[in-house]
N, C-alpha and C positions, 0 to 999 in steps of 0.2 A: 058642062061635060066633065065626066069623072077623070081624075088623074091616075086611076088604077089601070095598069096594063094587065089584062087577064091572059095568062100564058097557058096554064093547064086546067084550072078549075075555078069557076065563078064563086063557088062556096065550098067550105070544108064539108066533108061527107058526114061528120057528126059534130055536135056542139063542142068546142074546145073547153077543156077544164084546167089546163095549165099552159103557161107561156114561158118560153126561154127567149130572152132578149139579149142580143149582143150589145156592147157598150159603145166603143169608139166608132164613130161614123154612123151608127144606128140610132143612138140617143145623144151622145156627146160629140161636140166638135172641139173640145179642149186640146186634143192632140192633132188637130188638122194641120197638115204640113209634113207629117211623118213620111209619106210616100216619096216626095221628092228628095228628102234627106237620105232615105234609104237607097234610092237609085243613085244619088250622088256619091255615096260611099262605095257602092259596087263599082261604079265607073272609075273612081279614083284608084282602086286597087287592080281592076282589070286592065287599065291602060298600061300598067307597069309590067305586065306579064309578056313573055316572048310572043305569044299569039296575039295578045291584045294590041301590041305595037303595030301589027300588020292589018288590023281591022279598023274600019271607019267608026266614028262616034255613033252613027245611027245603028250600025251592027252591034256595037257593044251595049247600047241602050236596050236593044231588043233582047239580047242575052240576059241582061240584068232583070228586065221586066218578066221574062219567062220564068226565071228562077224565083223571083219575089212572089209572083202571083200564086205559086203552088203552096206557099206557106202562110198566106194571109189568113188571119184569124187564129193562128197558133201563137205560142209564146215567141217573142222576138229572137230568142237564141237560135231557133230553127232557121231563121233567115241567114244567120251567119254560119251555120253548118253548111248551108247551100253555097255561101260565098267561098268558104274553104274548098269545097268540092270543085267549083268552077275555076278557081285560081289554079288548082292542081291540073285540071284538064287543059288549061291554057299554058302549062309549062312553068308556072310560078311556084314559089315557096311561101305558103300562107303562114300567118300567125295563128294563134289559138282563137276559136270563135268568141270566147269571152273578151278578148282584146278588142275585137271589132264592135262587140255589143257595148262596151264601155264608151267607145268613141261615138257611137250612134246616140247613146243616152246623153252625152255632153251637149250635143246639138239640140236634141229634142227637149231635154229638161229645161233649157234656157227659155224656150218658147212656152212650155207649160207653166213655169214659174211666173212669167209675166202675166199670163192669163189668170192664174190663181190670185196674184196680187191685185189685179183689176177687180175681181169679184170681192175680195176682202175689203177693197177700197170703195165699194158701193155700186159697181156695175151690175146690172140685173143679170142673174144667172141664165135667163132665157136667151141672152146673147150668145151663149156657148152650148146650146142644145139644138138638135134638129127641130125645125119648126113643127109645133103641134105635139111635142113629146109629153108635156104635162097632161094635156087633154087625153092622149092615148092611154097613158098609165092609169089615170083616174077612171076612164071608161072600162078598161080591162078589170080593174079592181072592183068596180061597181057590178060588173057582170059575174063576179065570183071566181075569177081565175086566180090560181096561185102563181105568183110571178117570181121568176128566177133571172138574175142578172149574171151574165158571163162575159169574160174578156180574156184575151191572150196576154194582156198587160199584167204585170205583177199585182197580186191581190191587194197588198197594202197601198199601192199607188192608186188603184181603182177606187178603193174605199174613200180615200181622201178626195178624189174627184167627185164621187157620188155625194159625199157630205157637203161639199161646197156648192154643188148644183141643186141641193135640197131634194134629192131623189131617194134617200135611204128608206123612207117610210113605205114606199110602194112595194118593196121586194120582200114579201113575207116568206118566200121560199129560200131567200138567202142571196148573197153576193159572192161570186166565185171568180177567181183570177189565177194567173200563173203562179207557180210555186218554185222554190229554190231547186228542187229536183224536178226537172221538166216532165219526166215520165209519170209523175204522180198526179198530173192534172191534164185533162183534155176535154174538149167539148163533147166528144163521144161518151166519156165517162159520166159527164153531167146529164146528158140525155138519158142514159141508162138509170141513173139515180132518180131522176124525176119520175120516170115511169114506175120504178119499183116502189118508191116512197108513197106514191099516190095511187098505186094499183090501177094505172091507166093503160089503155091500149095506145099504140103509137099514133093512131088516128085522132086521139083526143089532145095531142100536143100541138101547140101553135108556136111557130118560130118567127122571130124578126131578126134580120141580119143584113149587113151590107157586104158580106164576104162569102167566099166559096166554102170555107170549112163548116161554119155553123149551118149553112143552108143544106149542104150535103148530109150532115148528121141528122137533121130533122127529117129529111126526105128518106133516109135509109130505113127509118122505123115506121114510115107511112104517115108522118105528120104533115101539117099544112105550113108551107114556108113562104113567108112574105119577104121578098127581096127589097131592101131599102137602098136604092141607087142614089143616095144623097150627094149633092154637090156641097162639100164641106166648106169650100171657100166662099162661094156666092150665097150659100144657104137658100138656094132656090133652083128649081129645075133638076134635070136628070144628069148624073155623071155617066156618060156613055161607056167609059171603061168599066165602071162597076156593073152597069147593066149587062154588058157582055159576059162578065164573070158569073153573075147571078143566073143568067140564062143557062150557061154551061153547067152550073151546079144543080139545076132543076127547080128553080123557084116557081111557085104557083102564080104569084103576082109580082109585079114590079111597081113600086111607088117611089116618088121623089122625097116625100116627107109625110106628115100626118095631118096636113091642113084640111084634107077632105075627110074629116073624121066621121061625119054622119054616114057617108057611103061605106067607109071601112066597117063601121059598126053594123050597118044593116046587112051587108054581105056576109059578115062573119057569124052573125047570131040569128038572123031571120032566114033560116034555112028553107030551101024549097021542099 
């Protein structure tokens, strides 16, 4: 039985010529655990606000999740613009978004450093990717697609992850990530660049992502969006929270990983 959940279309309407692939959660699990860290930080600061002291932990967690999910796939600083906003709405006096971002990175980078060290000390990089990643990229490359990697994480950090995971050679279109000036980079800008550089129609663009932002941007131009509802901790099965976000964003398919590669390839390239 196929692991592909067909939502909108069993096949792309035309043969894809380029693919934009999100990084964290879509290919890499090096940063697995970022979501609970982020929720924890939101809760920490919301509890101390006047309105936060009157609300239950469950209510605060729902508020945190609702703000976080709107920014998933964008640069992390946008999460903390949202935190500043909700702290004010709750009657609190926030710090600067950059202060919260630094605190978040202190927790996250400790996890990432340990995983980098494990790879440098001989752990197989396959332990830190979504199952089937190398096979997927090799197949797309063999099929002649130009591949672009995109991430909301700062570009220099993404490039180091990509190097350690031995993924660099697959992305002939380039590797793109967050910039010091947030407004100078977005997934929407990259989608536009891919289409212009390659003189493609939107329908010729294939997208892989585990988040709302990249899925929406691919669908806006008429591309075919594959939602990767990967369980980053178990590295098996569907993450139901991700699935819900991907369905809302308009994903054409939902898959847990790339283990069913033969079916993915046949449906993408053997068009009716």
